[in-house]
C-alpha positions in Angstrom: -24.9 -33.1 10.5 -21.5 -33.5 12.2 -18.5 -32.3 10.3 -15.2 -33.9 11.2 -11.8 -32.2 11.2 -10.7 -34.5 8.4 -13.6 -33.4 6.2 -12.8 -29.7 6.9 -9.1 -30.2 6.1 -10.0 -32.0 2.9 -12.4 -29.2 1.9 -9.8 -26.5 2.6 -7.2 -28.4 0.6 -9.6 -28.7 -2.3 -10.5 -25.0 -2.2 -6.8 -24.1 -2.1 -6.0 -26.3 -5.1 -9.0 -24.8 -7.0 -7.9 -21.3 -6.1 -4.4 -22.0 -7.4 -5.7 -23.5 -10.6 -8.0 -20.6 -11.3 -5.2 -18.0 -11.0 -3.7 -19.0 -14.3 -2.7 -15.5 -15.4 0.4 -14.4 -13.6 1.1 -10.9 -12.7 4.5 -9.4 -11.8 5.2 -9.5 -8.1 4.9 -6.0 -6.5 8.1 -4.1 -6.0 9.4 -5.1 -2.6 12.4 -4.9 -0.3 13.0 -7.0 2.7 15.9 -7.3 5.3 16.3 -10.5 7.3 17.1 -10.5 11.0 20.6 -11.5 9.9 20.9 -8.4 7.7 20.5 -10.0 4.2 18.6 -7.8 1.8 16.2 -9.1 -0.8 14.4 -7.2 -3.6 12.7 -8.2 -6.9 16.1 -7.9 -8.5 17.9 -10.1 -6.1 15.4 -13.0 -6.4 15.3 -12.8 -10.2 16.1 -16.3 -11.5 15.0 -18.0 -8.3 11.7 -19.3 -7.0 10.7 -17.5 -3.8 8.2 -18.6 -1.2 7.0 -16.0 1.2 5.3 -17.1 4.4 3.4 -14.7 6.6 3.3 -16.1 10.1 3.2 -15.1 13.8 4.7 -16.7 16.9 1.2 -17.0 18.5 -0.4 -18.8 15.5 -0.9 -22.5 16.4 -1.4 -23.4 12.8 1.9 -21.7 11.8 3.6 -23.8 14.5 2.1 -26.9 13.0 3.3 -26.0 9.5 6.7 -24.9 10.7 8.4 -28.4 10.3 6.9 -28.6 6.7 8.2 -25.1 5.7 11.6 -25.9 7.4 11.9 -29.2 5.5 11.0 -27.6 2.1 13.5 -24.8 2.8 16.3 -27.3 3.3 15.2 -29.7 0.5 15.0 -27.0 -2.2 18.0 -24.8 -1.0 20.3 -26.2 -3.7 17.6 -25.7 -6.4 17.5 -22.0 -6.0 14.5 -21.6 -3.6 14.5 -18.6 -1.4 12.1 -18.8 1.6 11.3 -15.6 3.5 9.2 -16.0 6.6 7.7 -12.6 7.4 6.7 -12.3 11.1 3.5 -10.2 11.1 3.7 -7.2 13.5 5.5 -8.6 16.6 8.4 -7.0 18.4 11.9 -8.1 17.5 12.6 -9.3 21.1 9.6 -11.6 21.1 10.5 -13.1 17.7 14.1 -13.6 18.8 13.0 -15.4 22.0 10.7 -17.6 20.0 13.4 -18.4 17.5 15.8 -19.3 20.3 13.3 -21.9 21.5 12.0 -22.9 18.1 14.8 -22.4 15.4 13.6 -22.0 11.8 15.2 -22.9 8.5 13.8 -20.0 6.4 15.2 -16.5 6.5 13.2 -14.5 9.0 12.0 -11.0 8.2 10.2 -8.6 10.6 7.3 -6.6 9.3 9.1 -3.4 10.2 12.0 -4.4 7.8 9.8 -5.0 4.7 7.0 -3.6 2.7 5.7 -7.1 1.8 2.9 -7.0 4.4 1.4 -4.0 2.6 1.6 -5.9 -0.7 -0.2 -9.0 0.6 -2.5 -7.9 3.4 -3.8 -10.6 5.7 -5.9 -11.1 8.8 -5.3 -14.8 9.2 -2.2 -16.9 9.2 -0.3 -18.5 7.6 -0.4 -17.0 4.1 2.0 -18.3 1.4 3.0 -16.4 -1.8 5.1 -18.1 -4.5 7.0 -16.0 -7.0 8.4 -17.7 -10.1 11.9 -17.3 -11.6 10.6 -14.6 -13.9 9.4 -12.5 -10.9 5.7 -13.2 -11.3 3.3 -14.3 -8.6 2.6 -18.0 -9.3 0.1 -18.4 -6.6 -1.2 -17.4 -3.1 -2.3 -19.9 -0.5 -4.3 -18.4 2.4 -4.3 -20.7 5.4 -2.7 -24.0 6.1 -3.1 -26.9 3.8 -0.2 -29.1 4.8 2.7 -30.4 2.7 1.0 -31.3 -0.5 -0.5 -27.9 -1.3 2.8 -26.2 -0.5 4.6 -28.5 -2.9 2.0 -27.9 -5.5 2.4 -24.1 -5.0 6.1 -24.5 -5.5 5.6 -26.7 -8.6 3.4 -24.0 -10.0 6.3 -21.6 -9.5 8.6 -23.9 -11.4 10.2 -26.1 -8.8 9.8 -29.8 -9.0 10.6 -32.0 -6.0 12.7 -35.1 -6.1 9.7 -36.9 -4.9 7.6 -35.8 -7.8 10.4 -36.8 -10.2 10.7 -40.3 -8.6 7.0 -40.9 -8.9 7.0 -39.8 -12.6 9.9 -42.2 -13.2 7.7 -45.1 -12.0 4.7 -44.2 -14.2 
């Protein structure tokens, strides 16, 4: 039996959606602190009242690179709706990340693993991993691996953000 890439992608997307749906009970996000490469500081207290998306990524991850335009678009689209996006680079030296960002600018706030305890809170061995925290400071969902734009938007909706696209489609129903 031959399995196509499309079949694998569809199965992964379905598994992600099921995992998000199963995690109905929300737990408070672990206490964290993070400092961006620009010096901004974030904690549970500073994100209270905002939806936060945390992306764990690396410069060498091909899947992360493919998802980068989606995360960048979402970061810009939801900026005025109170979304905070923290892209936590996992274990690479600052110089390497700076060089990457010079060649591949990113819209989210970039955090190095050495400047946060988030990596210890959400351990991972594969990338990307996304964590959505709702306005009340609870973990709304975790997505391990790439799923494309739709699962990310669903993760954000679960955290309490609704996109203009979703509103427009509801208006036509």
